[in-house]
N, C-alpha and C positions, 0 to 999 in steps of 0.2 A: 390205433385203437380209438383215438379221438375222432377220426374221420368216420369210423364205423358207428359211433354213438350219434354223430350229427346226421349221418345218412339214415339211421334208424328213426331218429326223431322226426326228420322230414317225411319219411315214408308213413310213419304213424299219423302225423298231422294230415297228410294228403288223404289217407284212407278214411279217417274220421270226418274230414271235410267233405269227401264224396258222399258219405252216408247222409250228411245233413242236406246236401243238394238234392237228394232223392225226394225229400219232403217237398210238397207243392209250395211254390214261392208265395202263393196268395193265402195259404193257410186255411181257407174255408172249404177246400175240396173235401169231399166225403159225404157221409150221410149224417143227418141231424134230425133228431126226434123232437117234435113239439111237446113241451112239458105244460106250459100255461101261457096265457096271453090276456091282454086287456082289449076286448072287442069294442071298437068305436060305436057309441050309441048317440052321438051328437058331435057337434063341431069341436067341443073342448072337453068331452067326457067319454069314459069307456067303462065297460062292465068286465070285471075279473072272471076268467074262465079257466078251469083246470081240466086238462084232458084226462079222462078216467084211464086207469091201468088196462082195462079191457079193450081200449081203442087206441089207435095210433095214427099219427100223421107224420110222415117222414119226407123231408126234402133232401135232395142230393145235388151237389155241385160237382160235375166231373172235370177232370183235367183238360178235356177237350172243349170246355165251354158250354156244355149242355146242362140244363136244369130240369129236374123232375120233382113232382110232388105225388106221393102215393098214400093210400089210406087202407087201414085194416080195421074192419068192424065199424066203419063210419063212412060218412060222405062229406063233401066240402061244405054243405049247408049246415051240417051239425057241428063239425069241428074242422077247421081248415086254415090254411095260411093264405095263399093266393087263390086257390080253388080253380086253377086254369090249366092243369095238366102240364105236359112237357114244353120245353122251350130252350132258350139259350140265356147266357148271362155273361156279363163282364164285371170286373171288380177294380176299384181304384184305391183301396185301402180304407176309405171312409164310407163307401156305399157299394151296394150290389145293384146292377142295372139288369132287370129281368125283362125278357120278351117272351111271352107265352102265346099259345094258339088262340086263346079266347079274348085277348086284349083288343079293344077296339082301335087303339092308337097304333101307329106304325113306329112310334118312339118307345124305347124301353122305359119301364117303370123304375124310378129311382127308389131304392129301399135303403134307408140309413142304417148303418151299423152302430149301435149304441155301446155294445161290449163284445169283445171277441177274445176268448182264451182257447187253449187247446181243447177244453171240455165244454165250453159254453159259448153260445152265440145269441145275442139279443138284437133283433131287428125291429125297425119301426117303418112299416110300409105306408102308414097313413099319418095325417096330421096329429092324431092322438092314438094312443095304444101301442103296447110293445108285445113282441112275440119272443118267448124264451125257448131256446132249443138246447138239447144236450147231445153231444157227439156220440154216435153209435160205434 
């Protein structure tokens, strides 16, 4: 009986452990909707912008390392994050490194991660200004 309880406990632990491993190890994969941001308007200042409910900017980090930014009822000039379309990314826990098709550099752009929870992601792609995303 004691062996049966131990075996059951080990199996239960193994099964719940496997479920946790199915979640992406980097935690940022998935789709994120831009809620608001502080758009840089100088070297040390920015302008607060809230994306209207009728418009949306969504970024996606795939498990295969692909990055994409899509727009609904808006364009990158009006509301946007990188505004460069699809590309690739890597992640080191403190920053995301983006390489998209319109970047002039062959080096990825470092985007600092200021906050990351299951539901919220705050990125800082420039010297000033933050971009707040909500997980979809």
